[in-house]
N, C-alpha and C positions, 0 to 999 in steps of 0.2 A: 607366640603366645599372646592372646588378646588381653586387653585391659578389663579387669573386673569392675563392673559398675558399683559405686558406693552410693546408696541413697542418702539424701540430705536429712540428717536426723532432726535438725531444728524444724524443718517443715513437717516431718512425721509427728512431732510432738504437738504441733499447733492445729493439725487437722485430723479428723476422724473420717473413716470411709464407711459409707452405708452399705447395705447388702447389694444394692444395684450398682455401686461404684461412684455415687455422688459424694462430694466432700462437704462435711459439716464444719463450721467455724464458730468461734465465739464472738460475741458482740464487743465492740470497743466502748469506751467511756463508762466503765462499770467499776472502777477502782475506789472512788470516794465521791463525796458530795451527792449521795443518792437521796438524802432527805429533801432536797430541793425539787426532786422530780415527783410527778404524780405516780400513784400505785400502778396504774395501767402501763406506764412506760417501764417502770422497774420490773414488772412481771414479764413484759415482752423481751427485755434485755437479758433476763435469766435464761431464756431458751436459746438453743443453738440455731444458726441460720445455715441455709444451703448456699454454697459458694457458686457464683456465676460460672456457667459451663465454659465460657471462653478462657477464664483464668484457671478453672479446675483442670483442664487438659494439661496446662503447663505444670501445675503443681503435682499432678499424678506422675508426670514424667520425672520430676525431681524425686518423688517418693519411690520410683521404680515399679509402679503399678499401672503403667501407661496402656496395658492391654485391656483394662476395664473400660468399657464404653457405655455409659448410662443410656444414651439415646438408642443405641443398638439393642440393649437389653429391654428397654421399654417397647420398642418396635416389635421385638420377638414375642413379648408377652401379649401385646395387642393382637398379633397374628394368631397366636395360640388360642386366645379367648374367642376370636372370631371363628376359628375352625371348630372349636368345641361347640359354639352356639349353633353353627350351621349343621353339625352332625346331630345335635340333640333335636333340632326342629325337623330334620329329614327323617328321623327314626320314628 
């Protein structure tokens, strides 16, 4: 009987997965002392950031969703768009 993989719950709580499989993370340095920063910095720190793909592959493996590959999904979308454009111009 094989070992059943248990995803790392602490990683799953820290990252959210986008529709294409990219991982979104929160910014650091946002807990206090925000009055010393300008409004532009505070506004940018509120938004989530996309995790670098080299790290994201390892994190997806920990989360148990390693079959999602954002680069492959983007490539397939680009091919589908090119095919659709070529069929619409040929018609």
